[in-house]
Kinemage of the C-alpha trace (Angstrom):
@kinemage 1
@onewidth
@group {chain A} dominant
@subgroup {mainchain}
@vectorlist {calphas} color= white
{ca met a 1} P 120.364 125.486 235.519
{ca ser a 2} L 118.178 125.326 238.609
{ca asp a 3} L 118.971 125.817 242.268
{ca ser a 4} L 118.801 122.725 244.464
{ca pro a 5} L 117.398 123.067 247.981
{ca val a 6} L 120.046 123.013 250.664
{ca pro a 7} L 119.287 121.026 253.830
{ca gln a 8} L 118.866 123.314 256.803
{ca his a 9} L 120.448 121.787 259.882
{ca arg a 10} L 118.807 122.690 263.134
{ca val a 11} L 120.441 122.021 266.459
{ca arg a 12} L 118.148 121.753 269.445
{ca ser a 13} L 119.496 121.169 272.918
{ca arg a 14} L 117.946 121.156 276.334
{ca met a 15} L 120.010 121.863 279.449
{ca lys a 16} L 118.944 121.033 282.941
{ca leu a 17} L 119.372 123.392 285.830
{ca leu a 18} L 122.713 122.651 287.474
{ca ile a 19} L 123.903 123.544 290.933
{ca ser a 20} L 127.493 124.121 289.862
{ca ser a 21} L 127.938 127.331 287.799
{ca ala a 22} L 131.253 125.975 286.507
{ca ala a 23} L 129.526 122.903 285.110
{ca ala a 24} L 126.904 125.138 283.472
{ca val a 25} L 129.600 127.146 281.700
{ca leu a 26} L 131.264 123.942 280.512
{ca leu a 27} L 128.030 122.590 279.082
{ca thr a 28} L 127.283 125.913 277.366
{ca val a 29} L 130.690 125.990 275.651
{ca thr a 30} L 130.271 122.358 274.587
{ca ser a 31} L 126.812 123.109 273.147
{ca val a 32} L 128.156 126.027 271.091
{ca ala a 33} L 131.020 123.921 269.755
{ca leu a 34} L 128.674 121.128 268.721
{ca ala a 35} L 126.372 123.631 267.013
{ca gly a 36} L 129.304 124.900 264.936
{ca val a 37} L 130.158 121.387 263.849
{ca ala a 38} L 126.544 120.649 262.968
{ca his a 39} L 126.386 123.615 260.619
{ca ala a 40} L 129.500 122.561 258.657
{ca glu a 41} L 128.218 120.526 255.723
{ca ala a 42} L 129.854 117.236 254.879
{ca asp a 43} L 131.596 116.673 251.551
{ca arg a 44} L 129.055 116.302 248.758
{ca thr a 45} L 129.560 114.537 245.426
{ca ile a 46} L 127.716 115.780 242.331
{ca thr a 47} L 127.411 114.096 238.943
{ca ser a 48} L 124.487 115.909 237.259
{ca asn a 49} L 123.694 119.508 236.350
{ca thr a 50} L 122.750 121.688 239.311
{ca thr a 51} L 123.545 124.862 241.247
{ca gly a 52} L 123.238 125.643 244.930
{ca thr a 53} L 125.147 126.562 248.066
{ca his a 54} L 127.569 124.547 250.171
{ca asn a 55} L 129.408 125.646 253.321
{ca gly a 56} L 128.575 129.282 252.632
{ca tyr a 57} L 129.638 129.329 248.960
{ca phe a 58} L 127.613 129.232 245.762
{ca phe a 59} L 128.480 126.373 243.406
{ca thr a 60} L 127.667 125.447 239.835
{ca tyr a 61} L 127.967 122.138 237.979
{ca trp a 62} L 127.259 121.958 234.255
{ca lys a 63} L 128.129 119.504 231.488
{ca asp a 64} L 126.604 118.635 228.148
{ca asn a 65} L 127.704 114.985 228.274
{ca gly a 66} L 130.413 112.662 229.557
{ca asn a 67} L 131.750 111.790 232.995
{ca val a 68} L 132.240 114.639 235.453
{ca thr a 69} L 132.509 114.066 239.210
{ca met a 70} L 132.631 117.142 241.433
{ca thr a 71} L 133.152 116.875 245.187
{ca leu a 72} L 132.298 119.894 247.330
{ca gly a 73} L 134.595 120.184 250.341
{ca ala a 74} L 135.167 122.411 253.337
{ca gly a 75} L 134.698 126.164 252.895
{ca gly a 76} L 135.428 127.260 249.336
{ca ser a 77} L 137.119 124.019 248.280
{ca tyr a 78} L 136.122 121.580 245.566
{ca arg a 79} L 137.737 118.904 243.430
{ca val a 80} L 136.677 117.589 240.039
{ca gln a 81} L 137.612 114.847 237.585
{ca trp a 82} L 136.326 114.741 234.019
{ca ser a 83} L 136.635 112.463 230.982
{ca gly a 84} L 134.769 111.696 227.783
{ca ile a 85} L 133.117 115.127 227.755
{ca asn a 86} L 132.342 117.705 225.118
{ca asn a 87} L 132.129 120.672 227.502
{ca thr a 88} L 131.894 121.103 231.275
{ca val a 89} L 132.139 124.026 233.715
{ca val a 90} L 132.166 123.621 237.498
{ca gly a 91} L 133.215 125.905 240.325
{ca lys a 92} L 132.641 127.460 243.723
{ca gly a 93} L 132.243 131.152 244.538
{ca trp a 94} L 129.495 133.713 245.042
{ca lys a 95} L 126.052 134.754 243.865
{ca pro a 96} L 125.908 137.573 243.062
{ca gly a 97} L 129.447 138.207 241.927
{ca ser a 98} L 131.227 141.526 242.372
{ca ser a 99} L 134.525 143.329 241.887
{ca his a 100} L 135.900 141.992 245.177
{ca thr a 101} L 139.433 140.635 245.427
{ca val a 102} L 139.652 136.834 245.148
{ca asn a 103} L 142.261 134.470 246.592
{ca tyr a 104} L 142.661 130.913 245.361
{ca ser a 105} L 145.045 127.936 245.526
{ca gly a 106} L 145.231 124.305 244.464
{ca ser a 107} L 146.077 122.174 241.445
{ca phe a 108} L 144.892 122.093 237.818
{ca ser a 109} L 145.826 119.189 235.526
{ca pro a 110} L 144.039 119.141 232.152
{ca ser a 111} L 144.870 116.611 229.481
{ca gly a 112} L 143.952 118.642 226.411
{ca asn a 113} L 141.804 121.763 226.391
{ca gly a 114} L 140.864 123.270 229.736
{ca tyr a 115} L 140.718 126.607 231.569
{ca leu a 116} L 141.200 127.649 235.181
{ca ala a 117} L 139.468 131.020 235.493
{ca leu a 118} L 137.470 133.406 237.617
{ca tyr a 119} L 134.258 132.982 235.678
{ca gly a 120} L 130.904 134.705 235.824
{ca trp a 121} L 127.811 136.113 234.177
{ca thr a 122} L 125.958 139.417 234.117
{ca thr a 123} L 122.526 140.272 232.760
{ca asn a 124} L 121.331 143.411 230.925
{ca pro a 125} L 123.574 143.012 229.026
{ca leu a 126} L 124.008 139.257 229.053
{ca ile a 127} L 127.789 138.751 229.353
{ca glu a 128} L 129.883 135.665 230.069
{ca tyr a 129} L 133.348 136.598 231.370
{ca tyr a 130} L 136.649 134.879 232.106
{ca ile a 131} L 139.780 135.963 233.962
{ca val a 132} L 141.959 133.065 232.810
{ca glu a 133} L 144.788 132.105 235.147
{ca asp a 134} L 145.907 128.908 233.393
{ca phe a 135} L 144.884 126.844 230.379
{ca gly a 136} L 145.744 123.529 228.751
{ca ser a 137} L 146.559 122.801 225.126
{ca tyr a 138} L 144.434 125.609 223.660
{ca asn a 139} L 144.787 129.355 224.213
{ca pro a 140} L 141.238 130.805 224.323
{ca ser a 141} L 142.443 133.952 222.538
{ca thr a 142} L 143.420 132.019 219.405
{ca gly a 143} L 141.960 133.638 216.289
{ca thr a 144} L 140.564 136.685 218.120
{ca thr a 145} L 141.608 140.350 218.026
{ca arg a 146} L 143.499 141.638 221.051
{ca leu a 147} L 141.737 144.769 222.301
{ca gly a 148} L 144.162 145.790 225.020
{ca ser a 149} L 145.807 144.627 228.210
{ca val a 150} L 145.881 145.175 231.970
{ca thr a 151} L 148.922 144.747 234.193
{ca thr a 152} L 147.929 143.472 237.618
{ca asp a 153} L 148.840 140.791 240.141
{ca ser a 154} L 152.409 140.432 238.784
{ca ser a 155} L 151.480 139.746 235.155
{ca val a 156} L 150.083 141.201 231.949
{ca tyr a 157} L 146.616 139.978 230.982
{ca asp a 158} L 145.581 140.298 227.320
{ca ile a 159} L 141.990 141.416 226.746
{ca tyr a 160} L 139.666 139.985 224.091
{ca arg a 161} L 135.992 139.883 223.196
{ca thr a 162} L 134.207 137.042 221.395
{ca gln a 163} L 130.574 136.432 220.491
{ca arg a 164} L 128.463 133.321 221.005
{ca val a 165} L 125.423 132.894 218.765
{ca asn a 166} L 122.429 130.879 219.978
{ca gln a 167} L 124.503 129.040 222.583
{ca pro a 168} L 123.733 127.896 226.161
{ca ser a 169} L 123.629 130.637 228.792
{ca ile a 170} L 122.140 131.270 232.226
{ca ile a 171} L 118.856 132.277 230.531
{ca gly a 172} L 118.810 129.440 227.981
{ca asn a 173} L 120.159 129.507 224.434
{ca ala a 174} L 121.012 133.100 223.507
{ca thr a 175} L 123.427 135.330 221.590
{ca phe a 176} L 125.875 137.161 223.855
{ca tyr a 177} L 129.427 138.449 224.193
{ca gln a 178} L 132.251 136.878 226.148
{ca tyr a 179} L 134.922 139.087 227.767
{ca trp a 180} L 138.373 137.640 228.358
{ca ser a 181} L 141.455 138.595 230.370
{ca val a 182} L 144.097 135.944 229.650
{ca arg a 183} L 147.150 135.864 231.901
{ca gln a 184} L 150.474 135.712 230.062
{ca gln a 185} L 152.331 134.085 232.968
{ca his a 186} L 150.281 131.055 233.950
{ca arg a 187} L 149.761 130.171 237.601
{ca val a 188} L 147.592 128.016 239.861
{ca gly a 189} L 147.231 130.072 243.014
{ca gly a 190} L 147.355 133.717 244.030
{ca thr a 191} L 145.264 136.870 244.256
{ca ile a 192} L 142.957 138.190 241.527
{ca thr a 193} L 142.249 141.924 241.814
{ca thr a 194} L 138.971 141.647 239.954
{ca ala a 195} L 138.268 145.394 239.915
{ca asn a 196} L 141.355 146.002 237.764
{ca his a 197} L 139.963 143.751 235.028
{ca phe a 198} L 136.469 145.253 235.182
{ca asn a 199} L 137.946 148.764 234.971
{ca ala a 200} L 140.186 147.818 232.041
{ca trp a 201} L 137.230 146.284 230.203
{ca ala a 202} L 135.144 149.407 230.833
{ca gly a 203} L 137.947 151.550 229.442
{ca leu a 204} L 137.722 149.550 226.222
{ca gly a 205} L 133.939 149.869 225.992
{ca leu a 206} L 133.242 146.356 227.284
{ca thr a 207} L 130.168 146.947 229.416
{ca leu a 208} L 129.082 144.623 232.212
{ca gly a 209} L 125.548 144.428 233.567
{ca ala a 210} L 123.963 143.243 236.805
{ca his a 211} L 126.039 140.477 238.340
{ca asp a 212} L 124.719 136.946 238.519
{ca tyr a 213} L 127.083 134.259 239.826
{ca gln a 214} L 130.900 134.322 239.932
{ca val a 215} L 133.026 131.234 240.636
{ca met a 216} L 136.611 130.040 240.495
{ca ala a 217} L 135.911 127.650 237.663
{ca thr a 218} L 137.423 124.594 236.074
{ca glu a 219} L 136.352 124.199 232.450
{ca gly a 220} L 137.109 121.276 230.158
{ca tyr a 221} L 136.411 121.024 226.441
{ca gln a 222} L 136.763 117.715 224.586
{ca ser a 223} L 139.380 116.671 227.117
{ca ser a 224} L 139.982 114.913 230.412
{ca gly a 225} L 141.656 116.042 233.595
{ca ser a 226} L 141.298 117.010 237.221
{ca ser a 227} L 141.597 119.964 239.563
{ca asn a 228} L 141.516 120.623 243.292
{ca ile a 229} L 140.745 124.272 244.074
{ca thr a 230} L 140.084 126.379 247.170
{ca val a 231} L 138.695 129.901 246.767
{ca ser a 232} L 138.078 132.709 249.261
{ca glu a 233} L 137.376 136.424 249.332
{ca gly a 234} L 140.460 138.602 249.672
{ca thr a 235} L 140.871 141.572 251.977
{ca ser a 236} L 142.923 143.934 249.790
{ca gly a 237} L 141.493 146.465 247.352
{ca pro a 238} L 137.857 147.510 247.013
{ca thr a 239} L 134.975 145.257 248.014
{ca thr a 240} L 132.813 147.025 245.481
{ca gly a 241} L 133.655 149.035 242.438
{ca pro a 242} L 132.493 150.205 239.061
{ca thr a 243} L 131.127 147.376 236.952
{ca thr a 244} L 129.877 149.385 234.019
{ca gly a 245} L 131.783 151.389 231.467
{ca pro a 246} L 131.197 153.371 228.304
{ca thr a 247} L 128.221 152.275 226.219
{ca thr a 248} L 130.163 152.720 223.012
{ca ala a 249} L 133.473 151.271 221.931
{ca pro a 250} L 136.630 153.396 221.928
{ca thr a 251} L 137.024 155.638 218.886
{ca thr a 252} L 140.589 154.485 218.236
{ca thr a 253} L 141.258 151.412 216.142
{ca pro a 254} L 143.766 148.871 217.533
{ca thr a 255} L 146.948 148.497 215.526
{ca thr a 256} L 149.421 145.667 215.431
{ca ser a 257} L 152.633 147.676 215.434
{ca pro a 258} L 153.929 149.909 218.238
{ca thr a 259} L 154.100 153.654 217.807
{ca thr a 260} L 156.661 156.137 219.040
{ca pro a 261} L 155.522 159.024 221.279
{ca gly a 262} L 155.815 162.494 219.841
{ca gly a 263} L 154.090 162.486 216.444
{ca gly a 264} L 151.299 164.831 215.420
{ca ser a 265} L 149.495 167.669 217.153
{ca ala a 266} L 149.300 167.665 220.941
{ca ala a 267} L 146.138 169.806 221.412
{ca cys a 268} L 144.167 167.791 223.917
{ca arg a 269} L 141.468 167.558 226.556
{ca val a 270} L 141.642 165.200 229.544
{ca ser a 271} L 138.791 164.004 231.775
{ca asn a 272} L 139.017 161.871 234.926
{ca ser a 273} L 136.665 159.381 236.536
{ca val a 274} L 137.950 158.554 240.033
{ca ser a 275} L 136.428 155.808 242.210
{ca ala a 276} L 137.943 155.745 245.716
{ca trp a 277} L 137.658 153.579 248.824
{ca asn a 278} L 139.371 153.709 252.229
{ca thr a 279} L 142.989 153.115 251.134
{ca gly a 280} L 142.829 152.954 247.350
{ca leu a 281} L 141.335 154.321 244.169
{ca thr a 282} L 140.978 153.742 240.445
{ca asp a 283} L 141.069 156.464 237.804
{ca asn a 284} L 139.888 156.142 234.214
{ca ile a 285} L 141.461 158.934 232.121
{ca thr a 286} L 140.043 159.848 228.716
{ca ile a 287} L 142.388 161.655 226.323
{ca thr a 288} L 140.717 163.557 223.476
{ca asn a 289} L 142.578 164.986 220.480
{ca thr a 290} L 141.171 168.513 220.049
{ca gly a 291} L 143.613 169.379 217.272
{ca thr a 292} L 143.224 169.206 213.500
{ca thr a 293} L 145.875 166.566 212.819
{ca ala a 294} L 146.195 162.989 214.009
{ca ile a 295} L 148.397 162.104 216.964
{ca ser a 296} L 150.717 159.233 216.162
{ca gly a 297} L 152.200 158.085 219.444
{ca trp a 298} L 151.719 159.937 222.721
{ca ser a 299} L 153.172 160.498 226.152
{ca leu a 300} L 150.820 161.868 228.832
{ca lys a 301} L 152.448 163.469 231.865
{ca phe a 302} L 150.634 164.390 235.067
{ca ala a 303} L 151.164 165.007 238.785
{ca leu a 304} L 149.858 162.277 241.073
{ca ala a 305} L 148.435 163.592 244.348
{ca ser a 306} L 150.660 163.419 247.415
{ca gly a 307} L 150.540 160.044 249.165
{ca gln a 308} L 149.331 158.127 246.100
{ca thr a 309} L 151.250 155.227 244.541
{ca ile a 310} L 150.199 153.457 241.335
{ca thr a 311} L 149.993 149.677 241.781
{ca ser a 312} L 148.687 148.640 238.351
{ca gly a 313} L 147.396 150.140 235.121
{ca trp a 314} L 145.698 149.411 231.831
{ca asn a 315} L 146.014 150.570 228.218
{ca ala a 316} L 149.322 152.400 228.947
{ca thr a 317} L 152.626 151.979 230.771
{ca tyr a 318} L 153.222 154.174 233.825
{ca ser a 319} L 156.542 155.429 235.198
{ca pro a 320} L 157.394 156.231 237.919
{ca ser a 321} L 154.627 155.048 240.258
{ca ser a 322} L 154.315 158.306 242.210
{ca gly a 323} L 154.980 162.028 241.893
{ca gln a 324} L 155.391 163.230 238.294
{ca val a 325} L 154.103 160.276 236.251
{ca thr a 326} L 154.418 159.594 232.519
{ca ala a 327} L 151.847 157.329 230.820
{ca thr a 328} L 152.997 156.058 227.412
{ca asn a 329} L 150.688 154.582 224.789
{ca ala a 330} L 150.367 150.850 224.258
{ca ser a 331} L 151.005 149.269 220.880
{ca tyr a 332} L 147.311 149.384 219.940
{ca asn a 333} L 146.181 152.890 220.980
{ca gly a 334} L 148.965 155.249 219.914
{ca ala a 335} L 146.986 156.776 217.032
{ca ile a 336} L 144.319 159.343 218.023
{ca pro a 337} L 142.539 161.046 215.094
{ca pro a 338} L 141.161 164.600 215.309
{ca asp a 339} L 138.153 164.610 217.676
{ca gly a 340} L 139.037 161.025 218.601
{ca ser a 341} L 139.771 159.760 222.092
{ca thr a 342} L 141.250 156.847 224.002
{ca thr a 343} L 140.789 155.791 227.622
{ca ile a 344} L 143.520 154.587 229.964
{ca gly a 345} L 143.503 153.987 233.685
{ca phe a 346} L 145.285 152.896 236.822
{ca gln a 347} L 144.757 151.684 240.370
{ca ala a 348} L 146.621 153.381 243.225
{ca asn a 349} L 147.013 153.236 246.979
{ca his a 350} L 146.530 156.438 248.965
{ca thr a 351} L 147.061 157.646 252.524
{ca gly a 352} L 143.965 159.829 252.708
{ca asn a 353} L 144.240 162.071 249.655
{ca asn a 354} L 142.104 160.578 246.856
{ca ser a 355} L 142.235 163.612 244.542
{ca ala a 356} L 142.503 163.200 240.772
{ca pro a 357} L 145.838 163.903 239.023
{ca thr a 358} L 146.587 167.415 237.799
{ca gly a 359} L 148.844 169.232 235.344
{ca phe a 360} L 148.242 167.060 232.274
{ca thr a 361} L 150.472 167.541 229.226
{ca leu a 362} L 150.384 165.472 226.054
{ca asn a 363} L 153.642 165.282 224.092
{ca gly a 364} L 154.782 168.385 225.958
{ca ala a 365} L 151.693 170.559 225.383
{ca ala a 366} L 149.250 171.437 228.153
{ca cys a 367} L 145.807 169.826 228.042
{ca ser a 368} L 142.543 171.484 229.019
């Protein structure tokens, strides 16, 4: 893909000296208003592969064949219709992307296979990622192994990783991983707390690199359909956050059946990694089994700092949301072998105290 030059609109005006100061003020206000209108770009229709900016937002249009008509509208809005295609991805957003909160609204009407997702790329490593809000006839997680989940924005998102071999990317054909958060309760409109997904991926060893673009995307695959989407940057949560995680995968192996807390030795070590901003924080907690026998099911208890309230979490369930909290294993990370570890995490609001939790116990035994 290549960036297209964006016309730069220049407004030049010349005002004559006026006797009446009131008339001068009126002309000045009128000139400012006209300048604002001049800088708002008109709707633009695109039918061939390109990227660029429009009304302050980055946009991308890509297809490998077929009929795809994208119309760029006011602010972060766009609409698209597609038919007779193999694959297409279009959207509006930002370059570079980040862990900011994203708001979106609109309509999404695929006939066949399609995704509505916050979609982006990073480099070093080269990663293509999706936070899927809705999809058509095909679930993108079909045939893949579920690595974990994150509960955020009123739903559970299942987490997956897939690999693409010698396929199109932002640097040409390449081999790279795709990271997926797939929402269980579909929607077309709401808030995406992006940092929660990035933190959950990091906790599972899914490392992101330097952000390239990030858009609220409509994707179609061997289908037809239409969408009309408006995207904007949200104001809640962090505007920046951790985008990298462990460089190695977790040492625990996902299982398909749930486990019951309480089995095995409880000798443990806990480490915290807190990232805080003005009214919130995230904490990635690594639990290590320092005993000689495997733990089969666990319950981690800790004291949340005064004024903190958990709003979402990943790789465990948390109850209650403040005070003395119990985190219970998910179905896929209940088994921790000797010298093995697993990472969980949560996001919380705070009123000024961003300290890490204290007083950790695992299955009733104190952790170091």
